[in-house]
Residue, then its C-alpha position, 0 to 999 in steps of 0.5 A: m504522551k509518556k515516552n516508554e522506557i526500554d527494559g527487559q520486557t520490551r518487545m521489538a518490531a522492525v522494517i526490513g529493506n534496502p534502502i530503508k533509513h528514510s522510512l517513516s515507519p519507525f516514526i509511525h509505530n513508535m508514536a503508536f506504542e507510546e500513545l497506547n503505553l505499550n512496552a515495544t519499540y520499532l527499528a529500521w534494518e537496512v539489510l543485504e539480500r545475502d543476510m535476509v534469511q539470518v535476519l528473518h530468523n531473528i523474528r523467532s530467536l528474539d521473540m519479536l512482535g514481527v516485521n514489516i517488509s519493504m522493497p526490494y524484499k516483498q516477494l523474496a520474504m514471502w517464502y519464509p513464513g509457514k503460512l500466508s494470508d489469502s491476499a498475500q498469496l494472490i498478490g505474490a508479495i508480503n509486507t508484514i510478518v506476524n510472530e504468533k508464539g513462534s509461528l510466523k504468518g505473512y500478510n500484505t496490508d497495502g491494499l487493505g490499508f488503501f481501501r480502509n483510508l478511502d472508506v474512512k474519508y469518503d465512505f468508499q468501498p470497492a463493492d459494485k464499483n468500477l475502478s481504473v488503476i494505473g500501474g502493474g507493480g506491487a502497489a497496483l497488485a495489492i489494490i487490484v487484489e483487494a478490490a477483487r476480493g471486495k467484489a468490485n464490478k470491474i477493474q481496468v488496469f493500465a500499464r506500459r507495454s514493456r517486458s513486464f506487460a505479458p507477465l502482468k497479463k497472466k498474473l491478472e488473468t489468474i487473479a480474475e479466475l481465482t476471485k471470479s472478477d472482471i479484470q482487464l489490462f490495457d496499454l497505458y498509452q492507448l488513450e482512447n481505451m482510457r477515455q472509454c473506461l473513465k466514463a464509467s469509473d468510480l475511482l481512478v488510481n495512480a499506483s505507479s511511481v510516476g510523479m514521485d519527482g513532483l514534476s511528472s504525471p502518468v497521464p497527459t495533463t493537457g486536456a486529452l482526458v476528461l474526468p466524469q463528475g463525481l470521480l474519486v482520484a487517488d495517488v499512492i505517492y505521499k512524498c508531496l501533498q499534491t502530485p501533478f496527477l492530483k493537481w490535474a484531477e483537481t482542476q477537473g473538479a475531482k475529489t483527490e487523495n494522496g498516498l499518506g492515508m494508504l501509508l498510515y492505514q497499512a501500518a495500522e493493519s500491521f500494528k493491529l495484527w501484532t498487538g491486537k490494538r487500534m492505532p491512533v491514526d488521526l493523531i499520527e496523521k496530523k503529526l505526519k502532515q506537519k513532518l512531511y508538508d509543514v502544515 
């Protein structure tokens, strides 16, 4: 791999968030630029909310390839581009802005990346499948929208009955109506509902942040829930190789997948939108596993 030299022709991309210095996106994208010998570089910009508009102006003024948007700006930034993809409009948040000769378009590649990873590794597509999704935040909505657009048979969502429960219910009703999908919302702690839903599920996803500490799980791991044979279980968390949620699923014989593939494939979708090139995902995944898990 030849390291590209920065010169007067170098194009730039970046990820914007706060905090963002911990981001793996520069590692991923810069390796892809180098492997494909593209004259581009990728940075991480930690930005205050009051500076967001000026920073987004830079996409045009600096003729950037585009930017990724991270927390907490995925909803705020969606009002800046002149156009939005269909999935971004349904989700109500973006993670990618593409600069097409000064015309900016916003996308959300999270759900697409999630299912692209499952397709490559497990030959799993959402069409005609029953999904159970834990969580109601941005990652969950991206997965739900992509499943709905991918013609899933049924999408069962489990969330805590907090102040966000009622707005989430309205949001899911709108998505269901616009995509003509069967989406149901349940209280996460009403385990009997989950028991019944899991019996006919093809995929169970933890799309919440519970488990990021490496200790907690969004569901009881003491035998209260029994997983059906052949169930695929995924977690959007990638900081640890196996969350307690995935360890619990594996003890019941389920196939399990952590969030590293989703991270990589959502990045690959952004990369393709900016460059028209296919990211060398296999190579980068190997390097990322070494970096994160020492394997």
